[in-house]
N, C-alpha and C positions, 0 to 999 in steps of 0.2 A: 282128253284134250285142254280140261277143267284143269289139271293136275299138271299136265307139261307148262300151262302158264303160273299155277302159283312155285313151281318148281325155278322158272326164267325171274319173277319177282325176287325171291328168296336169292337166285344167285349175286355172290360179293360184287361190288359194284366193277373193282379192278382183282385180274389174280396176278398181280406179283407178286417173284418167290419170297414166302417168311427170310429165308437167312440173306439174300440180297437187298432187303427192305435193311436188315440188325447191321447188314453191313455197311450201308449207305447212312442210316441214323448216325454212326459211328465216325464215319471219315465226316459227316456233316458238326457233328460234335465236336472233332478235334478240329478242323479247319476253325470253327466257333475260338476255341483257345488261343489260337494262335493267331489269329484275326485280334484278339482281347488285349496278349499277346502286346503284339507290335504297337497297338493305338495305348497304352501304360507305359513300352519305355519309348512311342516318340514323346505323349504327353511328358515324361521323366526331362527326355532329353531335349523338350520345348523349356520346360522350367528351369533345368541347367544351363542353358544359354542363355535363358534372360536373368535366369541369379547373377550367371557370369560379368552379361552386358554390362549390370548394375553394382554389381561392385568394382566391376572394371572403369566404371563411372563414377564411385564414390571416389577410388583411388588414384587417380587423375585429375578429380575436385579437392581432393583433400594435396595431393601429391601439388597441385599450381597452388595452394592455398600457402604449404611450407614452403615455397620458392619467395613467395612474395614478402611472408613473415619474416623470412632469414634478411629482409633486404629491407628489414623497417628500426633497424641498428638497436636491436632488445640487449640489454644485457644480462637476461637469462629468459629460464621458458616457465619458469612464474609470472614474470611481465606479461609474457608473449600469448599465454596461455587462453583469454578471455575473447584475444582477437581472431582465435580458428572459429567462435560461434562466428561470425561476420561473412557474408556473401563477399561470393568475390570480388564480383563490381566492387562493393563498399572499399575490400581493400587493398583493389587497382588503385581507388583513389586518396588513400592514408598514403601509399605507396609516394605517389607523385607531387601530392603537399611535402611530406617529407623531405623528399630529394629535392623537391623546394628551399625547405627552408637550412636545410643544410647546405643547399649550393649560396644560398644569403647569407652564412654564417651566424643562424636566426637560434636554432637549436637543433639536436641529432635526432629529436621526438618530440611531439609537445608535450608527447606522458612525462618524462622527464624536466620538461619547462616549467610543468606543473605542480610537480611534484616538489620541485626546487624552488617554488616561489610558494608553495602553501606549507612548506615542510613535514611533507608527508611519502608517508614509503609509497615510493612505486609498485608497492607488489601491493597496497592497498587501494589507490590512487587505478589502479590496470583496470579494474570491471568496471569500475564508476565512466573512464574514459570511455572503453569498450562498449557503454550502452549509453553512450552521448556523443555518437560519431557526428554531431556538429562543430564540437571543436574544431574536428579539419576542415569545417567549409568556410572560419571563420578567415580574414587575412590577417595575419601575423600580429601586424601593428594594432588590429582592434582586437584582437584576442590580451594583448599586456597593456593598451590604456585603456582597457576595462578590467583589467582585470587589479592593475594599477591603482587604482581609483577607487575599488573595491578597497583594498588592501588600508589605503589611507583613509579612510572614512571608517574604519576599525570593526569592518566587517571578520569573522574569523576564521579562519582556519577551515573548522570544521561547518559552519554553516555555510562557506561556498562548499564544500566538497559532496554536502547532503542538495544544493541547489546550482548545479553548475549552469543551468539554462540563465541564470542570472546576465551569464558570457555576451548572450546575444545581446543583449541592451547596449545602445550607444553608451559610448565614455558619458559623455555633457547628460547624456537624460539621466544615469546614473548618480552623478556629480548635484543634478539640481532635489533629483529627491531625497538623498539620506541630507544632503545640507541641511533643510527644509526639516528635516526628522529631530537633525540637531542640534538647529537652533530654534527648534519646542523644546528639548529638555530633556530626549528624549537619549541613554547612554547609551541600551542595551542596539547595538544596530544589525538588523538581520536582511539576507537576498529578496525575501518576500516584501520586502519594502518595494523594493524599486520595480515590482511586478504586479501589488495588487491595484485595484482600483483608488484614486482621489477621495470619494464612499470610504472605504474603507480602510484606507490610513487615515485619514479626518478624526473617524471614532478612535481608531485606536492612540492615535496623539491625545485623544478628548481624557482619555479612560485614564493614560499613562500620567497626566497633568491633574486631575484628581488625585489621583494615588499618591502623588509625591505633597501633593496639598494636604492629604490627610494624613500621611505619615511622619510629614515631618523631618523630624530631627533621629524618630525610631527608625526607620529603614527596614522593618521589617513590620508580617504583616501577625504572623505570633509577637512580636513585642505589642504593638500596636491592641490585640488582643487584648494580652495580659493589661495595660491597661485599663482598657474600659472594661474588664470584667473584674475588675480592686482583687487580680491575683498575682500567682508568681508565674513565670517562664515556665516552668518546670511543670505547675499544674497547665499549662498551657500545650506542656509538649504534651503529658498523658492523655489529653483531651485527643490531640490529633493520629493518638497512637492508639486510643478506640471510635474514631471517628475519623478516619487520612481522610478525609473529601475535605477535611479541615487543614492539610496540608500546604492544596492548595488554590484554594480559595483564594479571591482576588480582594483589596482592602476593603474596596469602593463597594462593595457586597455586604463584607462582615458591618460596613459605617449604615450602610442605607438599613440593613436587617434589622440591628440592633437599635436603631433610632425609631423602626418601623413599631417593632417590641415593646419596647417603654413607653411612645405614644397609648398602645395598648392595654396601660394597665401590668406589663408585665417586669420585673426587677431584673438591675443584672444578677442579682443572688441569682433569681428561677433559673437565666439563659448557665449561670455558670455550671448548676447542678445538672441541667441539660439543655449539651452545648452543640448534640444530634442537631436542636433547631436549627443552626446554622448552616445545614445543609442540604435542607430541607427550598424549595421553593416559594418566594416570599406572597407570590401569588393566590400559591395554593392556600398556603398557612391562613391567610388575612380571609381569604372563601368558606375556609373549615369554621374562622373567629363566627362571622358573618351568619351562618348556619347556625350555629349553637346559640347564639343570642336570637334568632329569629324561633329558635325550642325551646326559649326561656333559661339556657341555663349560665347561672349568671357568676360561677366560680369557675372557669377555665381553669386551667393548666395543660403546659406544657406537654405533659405527658400521654393528653387526650389528643393534644395536636399534633404528636411526633408518630400517630398508631398510621397500620397501612389503611389504604384505602378502604379492604375490607372491613377492616375490624373498625373504623372510624363511621365508614353508615350503618355497620350492627349497629353499635354505641349511641348513632342516632337514631337507628328504629328502634332501638331499647327507651329513647327519651318518649321517641312520638304515644307508644302503644300505652305507656304509662299516660300520659294526658289524656288517653281516648278514655282512659278507667274513670 
């Protein structure tokens, strides 16, 4: 009895024939492979369909842009190329304005109008106009009057091309601003003078007037520097080669800095031998002079003052350590 129970417990759970089981497993595997293949094919087909739709959409957009741009009276593809980057909605607006300008006999396209007025090739101007499509938002009368005032007041074509935003300002505002600048004796007129705040403009005028007063008949910072240092213009040019910052230094800084150094006991010969001092900050140099004097240094030379912050601090530390001994 016990043996029968043991045999029963050891009996396989199911007695399905092994051969049939293997066959079914093979069938299941094949079915799985087929299903997987169908899934992959479906995925590929779906992706291809999506890509085809996107490509078709892109082609439609491009075709739509081509149709619009072809009606904007561009003389060649080079002039039109930058406009392909614009949204279709923007191009439609440009088209509408262009057709209105053409109907009113203003111009065939504002690109060519500005190109003629600024004496700038359309191939160069095209990318600037495409990036600043507000040009097509202005009424032609507004654009024409603002542009004419700017040119009459002496703004250069190069300056205008770099700062087309100034055309958004009313011609009366432009006239008043630039006339004020000219009345103050400023010769070089720039578009930013229309757009900047009153404080900035007044500060600029103040600097220009001071510059004019300092330069007098010399007309050049380099000539002024040569006169102040009792040297030749050739020597100053050589200084500028060694210290490029001197090429663009304002004459107002040169004057104030030289006056300060002389008041501190330095001679023009000292500065001529170490012109790099003029490229430094006057505030920093004053702080260094004060610190050295606090440390008891009496013989201060420009070489020490021109040192880097790290080396200057090391020099001061060495003086402090000596004084403690």
